[in-house]
C-alpha positions in Angstrom: 136.9 110.6 41.0 139.6 110.8 38.5 143.2 109.6 38.9 144.3 113.3 39.1 141.8 113.7 42.0 143.1 110.7 43.8 146.7 111.8 43.4 145.8 115.3 44.7 144.0 113.7 47.7 146.8 111.4 48.5 149.4 114.2 48.1 147.4 116.5 50.4 146.6 114.0 53.1 149.4 111.6 53.2 153.2 112.5 53.9 154.3 109.3 52.2 152.4 110.0 49.0 153.1 113.8 49.2 156.8 112.9 48.8 156.3 110.1 46.3 154.1 112.3 44.0 156.1 115.5 44.4 156.4 117.0 41.0 154.0 114.5 39.2 151.8 116.3 36.9 150.4 113.4 34.8 146.8 112.3 34.8 147.3 108.7 33.9 148.2 105.7 36.1 151.2 105.2 33.8 152.5 108.6 34.7 152.9 107.5 38.5 156.1 106.4 39.7 156.6 102.6 40.6 156.0 102.2 44.4 159.0 100.9 46.3 157.6 98.1 48.6 160.4 98.5 51.2 159.8 102.2 51.4 155.9 101.7 51.7 156.2 99.2 54.4 158.7 101.2 56.3 156.3 104.2 56.3 153.2 102.1 57.1 153.5 101.5 60.8 151.1 101.6 63.7 153.0 104.5 65.4 153.8 107.6 63.3 152.2 106.3 60.2 153.1 108.2 57.1 150.9 106.4 54.6 147.4 106.9 56.0 145.4 109.9 54.5 143.5 110.5 57.9 143.8 109.3 61.5 142.6 105.8 62.1 139.8 106.2 64.5 137.4 103.3 64.0 138.0 99.9 62.3 140.4 97.1 62.4 144.2 96.9 62.4 145.9 93.7 61.3 149.5 93.1 62.0 151.5 90.1 60.7 153.8 88.2 63.1 156.9 89.2 61.0 158.2 85.6 60.8 159.7 86.1 57.4 160.5 89.9 57.6 159.5 92.8 59.7 155.8 92.8 60.7 153.4 94.5 58.4 150.4 96.5 59.3 147.1 96.8 57.4 144.4 99.4 58.4 140.6 98.9 57.7 138.1 101.5 58.5 134.4 101.2 59.1 132.3 103.0 56.5 
């Protein structure tokens, strides 16, 4: 899979990356915009997740306690 394929997949299946990559036509990693961490974590939530490229149906979800900032969520799928 090329970088362009990955960008196209993310743009097609993730609202967050659709907006982030809007208008990007490059094929190199250096052509991509720098990811704003605050925007990423704000969009990466258990409810109404805007980052995932498909529904999370099987696997694990880890959530931090949020002692230093807002809780953060990580999704892991099986297979």
